C-alpha positions as CSV (number, residue, x, y, z in Angstrom):
1,X,34.3,-45.1,-34.4
2,X,38.1,-45.3,-34.4
3,X,39.9,-48.2,-32.9
4,X,41.5,-46.0,-30.2
5,X,38.2,-44.6,-29.3
6,X,36.6,-48.0,-29.0
7,X,39.6,-49.2,-26.9
8,X,39.3,-46.3,-24.6
9,X,35.6,-46.8,-24.1
10,X,36.2,-50.4,-23.4
11,X,38.8,-49.5,-20.8
12,X,36.5,-46.9,-19.3
13,X,33.7,-49.5,-18.9
14,X,36.1,-51.9,-17.2
15,X,37.4,-49.2,-14.9
16,X,33.8,-48.2,-13.9
17,X,33.0,-51.8,-13.0
18,X,36.3,-52.2,-11.1
19,X,35.9,-48.9,-9.3
20,X,32.4,-49.9,-8.2
21,X,33.7,-53.2,-7.0
22,X,36.5,-51.5,-5.0
23,X,34.0,-49.1,-3.4
24,X,31.7,-51.9,-2.4
25,X,34.4,-54.1,-0.9
26,X,36.1,-51.2,1.0
27,X,32.7,-50.1,2.3
28,X,31.8,-53.5,3.5
29,X,35.1,-54.5,5.1
30,X,36.7,-51.2,6.2
31,X,34.0,-48.5,6.6
32,X,31.2,-50.4,8.3
33,X,30.4,-47.5,10.6
34,X,30.6,-44.8,7.9
35,X,27.7,-42.2,8.1
36,X,26.9,-42.6,4.4
37,X,27.2,-46.4,4.4
38,X,24.0,-47.1,2.3
39,X,24.8,-44.3,-0.2
40,X,28.3,-45.5,-0.8
41,X,27.1,-49.0,-1.3
42,X,24.4,-47.9,-3.7
43,X,27.0,-45.8,-5.6
44,X,29.4,-48.7,-5.9
45,X,26.7,-51.0,-7.1
46,X,25.6,-48.4,-9.6
47,X,29.1,-48.2,-11.0
48,X,29.3,-51.9,-11.3
49,X,26.0,-52.0,-13.0
50,X,26.8,-49.3,-15.5
51,X,30.3,-50.6,-16.4
52,X,29.0,-54.2,-16.8
53,X,25.9,-53.2,-18.7
54,X,27.8,-51.1,-21.3
55,X,30.5,-53.7,-21.7
56,X,28.1,-56.6,-22.2
57,X,25.8,-54.5,-24.4
58,X,28.6,-54.1,-27.0
59,X,29.3,-57.8,-26.9
60,X,25.7,-58.6,-27.6
61,X,25.1,-56.0,-30.3
62,X,27.8,-56.7,-32.9
63,X,27.7,-55.3,-36.3
64,X,26.7,-58.1,-38.6
65,X,27.4,-56.4,-42.0
66,X,30.6,-54.5,-41.7
67,X,30.7,-53.8,-45.4
68,X,27.4,-51.9,-45.1
69,X,28.8,-50.0,-42.1
70,X,31.9,-49.0,-44.0
71,X,29.8,-47.8,-47.0
72,X,27.5,-45.8,-44.8
73,X,30.6,-44.1,-43.2
74,X,31.9,-43.3,-46.6
75,X,28.5,-41.9,-47.6
76,X,28.5,-39.6,-44.6
77,X,32.0,-38.4,-45.3
78,X,31.2,-37.8,-49.0
79,X,28.0,-35.9,-48.0
80,X,30.1,-33.6,-45.8
81,X,32.6,-33.1,-48.6
82,X,29.8,-32.3,-51.0
83,X,28.5,-29.6,-48.7
84,X,32.0,-28.2,-48.3
85,X,32.7,-28.1,-52.0
86,X,29.3,-26.5,-52.6
87,X,29.9,-23.7,-50.1
88,X,33.4,-23.1,-51.4
89,X,32.2,-22.8,-54.9
90,X,34.4,-25.5,-56.2
91,X,32.2,-26.9,-59.0
92,X,34.6,-29.5,-60.4
93,X,35.2,-31.1,-57.0
94,X,31.4,-30.8,-56.3
95,X,30.6,-32.8,-59.4
96,X,33.2,-35.4,-58.6
97,X,31.9,-35.8,-55.1
98,X,28.3,-36.0,-56.4
99,X,29.3,-38.9,-58.7
100,X,31.1,-40.7,-55.9
101,X,28.1,-40.2,-53.7
102,X,25.9,-41.9,-56.3
103,X,28.3,-44.8,-56.6
104,X,28.4,-45.2,-52.9
105,X,24.6,-45.3,-52.8
106,X,24.6,-48.2,-55.2
107,X,27.2,-50.0,-53.0
108,X,25.1,-49.4,-49.9
109,X,22.1,-50.9,-51.7
110,X,24.2,-53.9,-52.8
111,X,25.7,-54.4,-49.3
112,X,22.3,-54.1,-47.6
113,X,20.7,-56.7,-49.8
114,X,23.3,-59.3,-49.2
115,X,24.2,-61.1,-46.0
116,X,27.9,-61.6,-45.3
117,X,29.5,-64.0,-42.9
118,X,31.7,-62.0,-40.5
119,X,34.7,-63.5,-38.7
120,X,34.6,-63.7,-35.0
121,X,36.7,-61.2,-33.1
């Protein structure tokens, strides 16, 4: 996940919670006699719940081994490259990628078997 994507999801979660809050407050104070009073309140509370749940969920479930995550991302990228080189018939690049994939597998095993202290964000 790229940094800009994570930032935009973070902003979306905050906006969902804020939009829910605005709907609930406006509904309670301004639109007391609205025909869909209960539905608007339920929708506002749902937006607050979804925005808060997603935001807090990411705070609670942090990646503990970032080196492992990076190696797995590299592995996935190399696997895609391997398929591309195989379908294009580029045997030299195919063999290079195959060797890099094996090296990455060893690094994944090494990263998975060791615990690393991660700095707080």
